[in-house]
C-alpha positions as CSV (number, residue, x, y, z in Angstrom):
1,M,-0.1,0.0,0.0
2,F,1.4,3.3,-1.1
3,R,1.2,6.3,1.4
4,T,2.2,9.9,1.2
5,G,5.2,11.4,2.9
6,P,4.5,14.0,5.7
7,R,4.3,17.0,3.4
8,N,2.9,15.2,0.3
9,L,5.5,17.3,-1.5
10,I,8.7,16.5,-3.5
11,T,10.7,17.7,-0.5
12,D,9.7,14.6,1.3
13,V,12.6,13.2,-0.6
14,P,15.6,14.1,1.8
15,G,18.1,16.5,0.3
16,L,15.8,18.6,-1.8
17,R,14.5,22.1,-1.4
18,V,12.1,24.1,-3.7
19,G,11.6,27.8,-4.2
20,N,8.9,29.6,-6.2
21,A,9.0,33.2,-7.6
22,A,6.4,34.8,-9.8
23,N,5.3,38.1,-11.3
24,A,1.5,38.5,-11.1
25,H,1.6,41.3,-13.7
26,I,3.0,39.0,-16.4
27,K,1.2,35.9,-15.1
28,S,4.4,33.8,-15.1
29,G,7.1,32.5,-12.7
30,V,9.9,30.2,-11.9
31,T,10.4,27.2,-9.7
32,A,13.8,26.1,-8.6
33,V,14.7,22.6,-7.2
34,L,17.9,22.8,-5.2
35,C,20.0,19.7,-4.2
36,D,21.6,19.9,-0.8
37,E,24.3,17.6,-2.2
38,P,24.8,17.0,-5.9
39,A,22.3,14.6,-7.1
40,T,22.4,11.9,-9.9
41,A,20.2,13.3,-12.7
42,A,18.8,12.3,-16.0
43,V,16.0,13.5,-18.3
44,Q,13.4,12.2,-20.7
45,V,11.7,14.4,-23.3
46,L,8.6,13.0,-25.0
47,G,6.9,16.1,-26.2
48,G,7.4,17.4,-29.7
49,A,8.1,21.1,-28.8
50,P,10.6,21.2,-25.9
51,G,12.6,24.1,-24.7
52,T,15.6,23.1,-22.5
53,R,19.0,24.0,-21.2
54,E,21.9,21.6,-20.2
55,T,19.9,18.4,-21.0
56,D,22.5,16.7,-23.2
57,L,24.9,16.4,-20.3
58,L,22.3,14.3,-18.5
59,E,22.6,11.4,-20.9
60,P,24.1,8.4,-19.2
61,H,27.1,8.3,-21.6
62,N,28.2,11.9,-20.8
63,T,30.7,12.9,-18.2
64,V,28.9,15.0,-15.5
65,E,27.1,12.5,-13.2
66,T,25.3,15.1,-10.9
67,V,23.5,18.4,-10.8
68,N,23.2,21.1,-8.3
69,A,19.7,22.2,-9.2
70,V,17.0,22.0,-11.9
71,V,14.8,24.9,-12.9
72,L,11.3,24.9,-14.3
73,S,10.1,28.1,-15.8
74,G,7.3,29.9,-17.6
75,G,8.1,32.4,-20.4
76,S,8.7,30.1,-23.4
77,A,12.3,30.5,-24.7
78,F,12.6,33.7,-22.7
79,G,12.2,31.6,-19.5
80,L,15.5,29.8,-20.1
81,D,17.2,32.9,-18.5
82,A,15.8,31.7,-15.2
83,A,18.5,29.0,-14.9
84,A,21.2,31.8,-15.0
85,G,19.7,33.4,-12.0
86,T,19.6,30.2,-10.0
87,Q,23.1,29.4,-11.2
88,A,24.2,32.9,-10.0
89,W,22.8,32.3,-6.5
90,L,24.5,28.9,-6.2
91,R,27.9,30.3,-7.3
92,E,27.6,33.0,-4.6
93,Q,27.3,30.2,-2.1
94,G,30.3,28.3,-3.6
95,I,28.2,25.5,-4.9
96,G,29.1,23.8,-8.1
97,F,31.3,21.6,-10.3
98,A,34.9,22.2,-9.6
99,V,36.9,22.9,-12.8
100,Q,40.5,23.8,-11.7
101,D,40.1,26.9,-9.6
102,Q,36.5,27.6,-10.8
103,I,33.1,26.7,-9.5
104,V,30.4,25.9,-12.2
105,P,26.9,25.2,-10.8
106,I,25.2,22.6,-12.9
107,V,21.6,23.8,-13.5
108,P,19.5,22.0,-16.3
109,A,16.2,23.8,-17.0
110,A,13.0,23.4,-19.0
111,I,10.3,25.9,-20.1
112,L,6.6,26.0,-20.8
113,F,4.6,28.4,-23.0
114,D,2.5,30.9,-21.0
115,L,2.8,34.0,-23.2
116,T,-0.9,34.2,-24.2
117,N,-2.5,33.7,-20.8
118,G,-3.8,37.2,-20.1
119,G,-0.6,38.6,-18.5
120,N,1.2,41.7,-19.8
121,K,4.4,40.5,-21.5
122,D,5.5,43.9,-22.3
123,W,8.6,43.6,-20.1
124,G,10.9,45.9,-22.1
125,R,14.4,44.9,-23.3
126,Y,15.1,42.0,-21.1
127,P,12.5,39.5,-19.5
128,P,12.4,39.1,-15.8
129,Y,13.3,35.4,-15.5
130,R,16.9,35.7,-14.6
131,E,15.9,37.6,-11.4
132,L,13.0,35.3,-10.8
133,G,15.4,32.4,-10.9
134,Y,17.7,34.0,-8.5
135,E,14.7,34.8,-6.1
136,A,13.4,31.2,-6.3
137,A,16.8,29.8,-5.4
138,S,17.3,32.2,-2.5
139,I,14.0,31.2,-0.8
140,A,14.1,27.5,-1.5
141,S,12.7,25.5,1.4
142,T,11.3,22.1,2.3
143,D,7.9,23.8,2.5
144,F,6.4,25.5,-0.5
145,A,3.0,26.3,-1.9
146,I,1.4,24.7,-5.0
147,G,-1.3,25.8,-7.3
148,T,-0.8,29.3,-8.9
149,Q,2.8,29.5,-7.9
150,G,6.3,29.5,-9.5
151,A,6.5,28.0,-12.9
152,G,2.7,27.2,-12.7
153,A,1.6,30.7,-12.1
154,G,0.4,31.2,-15.6
155,A,-0.3,27.7,-16.6
156,L,-3.5,26.7,-18.4
157,T,-5.0,23.3,-19.4
158,A,-8.0,22.6,-21.7
159,G,-10.8,24.6,-20.2
160,L,-9.2,25.0,-16.8
161,K,-6.4,26.9,-15.1
162,G,-3.3,24.9,-14.6
163,G,-0.8,25.2,-11.9
164,L,2.2,23.8,-10.0
165,G,1.6,20.4,-8.4
166,S,3.5,18.1,-6.1
167,A,3.1,14.8,-4.3
168,S,5.0,12.1,-2.6
169,T,5.0,8.3,-2.0
170,V,6.7,6.2,0.6
171,L,7.2,2.6,-0.5
172,D,7.2,-0.4,1.8
173,N,11.0,-0.7,1.5
174,G,11.4,2.9,2.9
175,I,12.3,4.5,-0.3
176,T,10.5,7.9,-0.9
177,V,9.4,9.1,-4.4
178,G,8.4,12.7,-5.0
179,A,7.0,14.6,-8.1
180,L,6.9,18.2,-8.9
181,V,5.1,19.5,-12.1
182,A,4.1,22.6,-13.8
183,V,0.8,21.6,-15.5
184,N,0.2,23.5,-18.8
185,P,-0.9,20.9,-21.4
186,L,-2.7,21.2,-24.6
187,G,-4.9,18.4,-23.3
188,S,-7.4,18.1,-20.5
189,V,-6.9,16.8,-16.9
190,T,-10.6,16.2,-16.4
191,V,-12.9,13.5,-17.8
192,G,-15.0,15.1,-20.5
193,R,-16.6,18.3,-19.2
194,S,-16.9,16.9,-15.6
195,R,-14.9,17.9,-12.5
196,H,-13.4,14.3,-12.2
197,F,-9.8,14.0,-12.7
198,W,-8.3,11.4,-15.1
199,A,-5.8,10.8,-12.3
200,A,-8.5,9.6,-9.9
201,P,-7.6,6.0,-9.6
202,F,-4.3,7.0,-8.0
203,E,-5.7,9.5,-5.5
204,I,-4.6,9.1,-1.9
205,G,-7.4,10.2,0.4
206,D,-9.0,13.3,-0.9
207,E,-5.9,15.2,-2.0
208,F,-7.5,16.6,-5.1
209,G,-11.2,16.5,-4.2
210,G,-11.9,12.8,-3.7
211,L,-14.5,12.6,-6.5
212,G,-13.2,9.4,-8.1
213,L,-14.0,8.6,-11.7
214,P,-17.5,9.4,-13.0
215,F,-20.0,6.5,-13.1
216,P,-21.2,5.8,-15.6
217,M,-18.3,7.1,-17.8
218,P,-19.8,9.9,-19.9
219,F,-19.8,9.2,-23.7
220,E,-18.1,12.7,-24.1
221,A,-15.1,11.4,-22.3
222,R,-14.0,10.0,-25.7
223,K,-14.0,13.4,-27.3
224,L,-10.7,15.3,-27.3
225,R,-10.7,18.6,-25.4
226,L,-7.8,20.9,-26.4
227,K,-6.7,24.1,-25.0
228,F,-6.6,26.0,-28.2
229,S,-8.2,23.9,-31.0
230,E,-7.7,26.3,-33.8
231,K,-4.0,27.2,-33.4
232,P,-2.4,24.9,-30.8
233,Q,1.2,25.6,-31.9
234,G,3.5,26.6,-29.2
235,A,0.8,27.1,-26.6
236,S,1.4,24.3,-24.1
237,T,3.9,22.0,-22.3
238,T,4.0,20.1,-19.0
239,I,7.4,20.0,-17.3
240,A,8.3,18.0,-14.3
241,V,10.8,16.5,-11.8
242,I,10.6,13.1,-10.4
243,A,12.9,12.5,-7.4
244,T,13.8,9.6,-5.1
245,D,16.2,9.1,-2.1
246,A,17.2,5.7,-3.7
247,V,20.7,5.0,-4.9
248,L,20.5,5.2,-8.8
249,T,23.0,5.3,-11.6
250,K,22.4,7.9,-14.4
251,A,21.0,5.1,-16.6
252,S,18.5,3.9,-13.9
253,A,17.6,7.6,-13.2
254,K,16.8,7.9,-16.9
255,R,14.5,4.8,-16.6
256,L,12.7,6.6,-13.6
257,A,12.2,9.6,-15.8
258,I,10.7,7.4,-18.5
259,A,8.4,5.6,-16.0
260,A,7.3,9.1,-14.6
261,H,5.9,10.0,-18.1
262,D,3.3,7.3,-17.5
263,G,1.9,9.8,-15.0
264,F,1.3,12.3,-17.8
265,T,-0.7,9.8,-19.8
266,R,-2.7,8.8,-16.8
267,A,-3.5,12.3,-15.8
268,I,-3.7,14.3,-19.2
269,W,-5.5,13.3,-22.3
270,P,-4.0,13.7,-24.9
271,S,-0.4,14.1,-23.7
272,H,3.0,14.2,-25.5
273,T,1.5,16.0,-28.5
274,P,3.6,17.6,-31.2
275,F,2.7,21.1,-29.6
276,D,3.6,20.0,-26.0
277,G,7.3,20.0,-24.9
278,D,6.7,17.4,-22.3
279,L,9.7,16.6,-20.3
280,V,10.7,14.9,-16.9
281,F,13.9,15.5,-15.0
282,A,14.9,12.6,-12.6
283,L,17.0,13.3,-9.4
284,A,18.3,10.7,-7.1
285,T,19.7,12.0,-3.8
286,A,20.8,8.5,-2.5
287,R,19.9,9.6,1.1
288,S,18.2,6.4,1.9
289,G,21.3,4.3,1.1
290,I,19.1,1.8,-0.6
291,A,20.2,0.4,-4.0
292,V,17.3,-0.8,-6.1
293,S,17.2,-4.3,-7.5
294,P,15.7,-5.0,-11.0
295,E,12.6,-6.4,-9.3
296,E,12.3,-3.3,-7.0
297,A,12.7,-1.1,-9.9
298,I,9.4,-2.2,-11.3
299,V,7.6,-1.0,-8.1
300,L,9.8,2.2,-8.1
301,G,8.7,2.9,-11.7
302,A,5.0,2.3,-10.9
303,A,5.2,4.7,-8.0
304,A,6.9,7.3,-10.1
305,G,4.1,7.2,-12.6
306,A,1.3,7.2,-9.9
307,T,2.9,10.0,-8.0
308,M,3.4,12.1,-11.1
309,A,-0.3,11.6,-11.9
310,R,-1.3,12.8,-8.5
311,A,0.9,15.8,-8.6
312,I,-0.7,16.9,-12.0
313,A,-4.2,16.7,-10.5
314,R,-3.1,18.6,-7.3
315,G,-1.6,21.3,-9.3
316,V,-4.8,22.0,-11.1
317,Y,-7.0,21.4,-7.9
318,A,-4.9,24.0,-6.0
319,A,-5.0,26.8,-8.7
320,T,-6.5,30.1,-7.6
321,A,-8.2,32.8,-9.8
322,A,-6.7,36.1,-10.8
323,Q,-7.7,39.0,-12.9
324,N,-7.7,38.4,-16.8
325,D,-7.6,34.6,-16.5
326,P,-8.8,33.1,-19.7
327,F,-10.1,29.9,-18.0
328,P,-11.8,29.3,-14.6
329,V,-10.2,27.4,-11.7
330,W,-11.2,23.9,-10.9
331,S,-12.8,25.0,-7.6
332,A,-15.1,27.4,-9.5
333,P,-15.7,26.0,-13.0
334,V,-17.8,27.6,-15.6
335,W,-18.5,24.9,-18.1
């Protein structure tokens, strides 16, 4: 039986802290995940329109084994500046990969598209994401808010406001799995035009409303609901982090990232479209000291998918309304 960690957040994985920074005027923001010690990392991209920084180095055959942080940001390509801000804060703390007498913080990043969400993007010559990345890193903590926060501040789904979600799972062998996700897909997180989440079979308690799946399943559940049916290009992307305190290699961390994508397909329909840049970073802090056998990896992967699905639903469930929102929030829908 899976159970949540004490916070039901990714920071139930020991060795991680999360900081959020957002600008309500532009309806966008940044989320930084900081590693207390360098963490083994990997990435899996399955969406057709990704925007990333420092992802090639995460491939198992490349040299750098660990990272100091990962950053999720709004702002489309402009949001890639956020990693520079987080990197600057880490460098000030003397944290990073040692290269002779220099310290280089390793900070992979991914972005989502939130440029047409009702916020004012007339920010002048330079976008604010570098400063938001610095701010997010500087306030990182084991406790943080979800919903309309950080990288999820301007997120949208098909017909509902998106958000930043997180969840955790503690396995019977003592390993903890945590997920963090900025939910901004082209597809829908609810069944048809109902308030029932596709992720309902994985819900623990009533962490996102406790409604379960609709019965009987409505016929309209088969109909695709898309955020922007006329011109979906470049208008979406769900980006996430899956983390564990298990001892993993880069290769096994990549398998964890692959498994976590199952949570996207369980919670969002459709997902991984040509107009989503869907991506999952994997982090392994090794704090538990437990190495995972091939048999245990099956359970770990299943937990990663389930935890990610729950985090996606929780992000939308916790979203709050703001002026000029193009879509309602889950708690006050207008169908």
